[in-house]
C-alpha positions as CSV (number, residue, x, y, z in Angstrom):
1,M,-12.8,13.5,-5.6
2,P,-9.5,11.7,-4.6
3,P,-10.2,7.8,-3.8
4,R,-10.7,6.7,0.0
5,N,-7.9,4.1,0.4
6,T,-9.9,2.0,2.4
7,D,-12.5,1.3,-0.3
8,L,-10.6,-1.6,-1.9
9,T,-11.4,-5.2,-2.0
10,D,-8.8,-7.7,-1.4
11,S,-8.6,-8.7,-5.1
12,E,-8.4,-5.0,-6.1
13,L,-5.7,-4.4,-3.7
14,E,-3.9,-7.3,-5.1
15,V,-4.1,-6.1,-9.0
16,L,-3.1,-2.7,-7.6
17,K,-0.1,-4.3,-6.0
18,A,0.8,-5.9,-9.2
19,L,0.6,-2.4,-10.9
20,W,2.9,-1.0,-8.4
21,D,5.3,-4.0,-8.8
22,L,5.3,-3.7,-12.5
23,G,4.6,-0.2,-13.2
24,P,2.2,1.0,-16.5
25,S,0.9,-2.4,-17.6
26,S,-1.6,-4.1,-19.9
27,V,-4.4,-6.4,-18.4
28,R,-2.3,-9.1,-19.9
29,E,0.9,-8.3,-18.3
30,V,-1.1,-7.9,-15.0
31,R,-2.6,-11.3,-15.3
32,D,0.6,-12.8,-16.2
33,H,2.3,-11.1,-13.2
34,L,-0.7,-12.7,-10.7
35,E,-0.2,-15.9,-12.3
36,S,3.6,-16.1,-11.8
37,Q,2.7,-15.5,-7.9
38,G,0.1,-18.4,-7.9
39,R,-3.0,-16.8,-8.7
40,D,-4.9,-18.0,-11.6
41,L,-7.4,-15.3,-13.0
42,A,-9.1,-15.0,-16.2
43,Y,-8.3,-12.2,-18.2
44,T,-11.9,-10.8,-18.2
45,T,-11.5,-11.0,-14.3
46,V,-8.6,-9.0,-14.3
47,L,-9.9,-6.4,-16.6
48,T,-13.2,-6.5,-14.3
49,F,-10.7,-5.2,-11.3
50,L,-8.9,-2.9,-13.2
51,T,-12.0,-1.3,-14.7
52,R,-13.2,-1.0,-11.1
53,L,-9.9,0.2,-10.0
54,K,-10.3,3.1,-12.6
55,T,-13.8,4.0,-11.5
56,K,-12.7,4.2,-8.1
57,R,-9.7,6.5,-9.3
58,F,-7.1,4.2,-8.0
59,V,-5.6,3.9,-11.8
60,A,-5.7,5.7,-15.0
61,S,-5.6,3.9,-18.4
62,R,-4.7,5.1,-21.6
63,K,-4.8,3.4,-25.1
64,T,-1.5,2.4,-26.6
65,G,-1.9,0.6,-29.8
66,Q,-4.8,-2.2,-29.7
67,A,-4.1,-2.5,-25.9
68,Y,-4.8,-0.2,-22.8
69,V,-2.2,0.5,-20.4
70,Y,-2.9,0.8,-16.6
71,T,-1.1,3.3,-14.3
72,P,-1.5,3.5,-10.5
73,R,-2.9,7.0,-9.5
74,V,-2.2,6.3,-5.7
75,S,1.2,5.3,-4.3
76,R,1.7,2.3,-2.1
77,D,2.7,4.6,0.8
78,K,-0.6,6.2,0.5
79,V,-2.8,3.2,0.6
80,T,-1.0,1.5,3.4
81,G,-0.8,4.8,5.6
82,A,-4.6,5.0,5.0
83,R,-5.4,1.3,5.9
84,V,-3.0,1.3,8.8
85,H,-4.9,4.6,9.9
86,S,-8.2,2.7,9.6
87,L,-7.0,-0.3,11.5
88,M,-5.6,2.0,14.3
89,Q,-8.9,4.0,14.6
90,Q,-11.0,0.6,14.4
91,L,-9.0,-1.4,16.9
92,F,-7.1,0.9,19.1
93,D,-9.3,4.1,19.3
94,G,-6.9,6.0,17.1
95,S,-3.6,5.7,19.4
96,P,-1.0,4.6,17.7
97,A,1.2,3.2,20.6
98,P,-0.8,0.1,21.3
99,L,-0.8,-0.8,17.5
100,V,3.2,-0.5,17.4
101,L,3.5,-2.4,20.6
102,Q,1.4,-5.3,19.3
103,L,3.6,-5.4,16.5
104,V,6.7,-5.4,18.3
105,R,5.5,-8.0,20.7
106,T,4.0,-10.5,18.3
107,E,6.1,-10.1,14.9
108,R,9.9,-10.9,13.8
109,F,11.8,-8.2,12.6
110,T,15.1,-8.6,10.8
111,A,18.2,-6.7,12.1
112,D,17.8,-4.0,9.5
113,E,14.4,-3.2,10.6
114,I,15.2,-3.1,14.1
115,S,18.0,-0.5,13.4
116,E,15.6,1.6,11.3
117,L,12.9,1.3,14.2
118,R,15.6,2.4,16.9
119,G,16.6,5.4,14.6
120,L,13.1,6.4,14.3
121,L,12.3,5.9,18.1
122,D,15.9,8.1,18.6
123,S,14.4,10.9,16.2
124,L,11.3,11.4,18.2
125,D,13.6,12.1,21.6
126,E,15.4,14.8,19.7
127,S,14.1,18.5,20.0
128,P,12.8,19.9,16.3
129,E,14.8,23.1,17.2
130,T,17.9,22.2,18.6
131,G,18.4,18.6,17.7
132,E,19.1,17.7,21.3
133,K,17.8,14.3,22.9
134,G,15.3,14.2,25.6
135,A,13.8,17.7,24.8
136,R,10.3,16.3,24.0
C-alpha cells in the first residue's frame, strides 16, 4: 500500500525534506544537515524518525558497510501536492480558486514566479485541440 502523504508529523516531514535535499544519506548525514539548519536533534531521535518514515513507506533503506543509507520513496512534488489538496479540501471545500486567490492576495512573489503564474494562467485559456486562446 502506498503512503498517504498527509500522514506525516512536522518532524518526520523535516527529516524527509533533508533526504530530498541530500539524496541517499545515513542517519549521521541527515542529523548533520538538520543541525546546519539550526535543528539540534540527537542521533537516536533522527534514527527514530527515519524508522517511522520507513514503516510508513516514505523511505527505503539499505545497509552499506556499517551504516544504513536511507532514500526517499516519494517525491517532494507528490507530498506537497497531496498536502495542498488536503488543505484545499479542509479550508475551501475542494475548490482550488479560493486557495490560489488567498495566496495571491496575501503572499509576495518574485518576478520569475509571477511570470510563471502568468504562463500557467495563459495556458488555461488555450484550447487543447487548437492551441487557440479563449477556447475554454
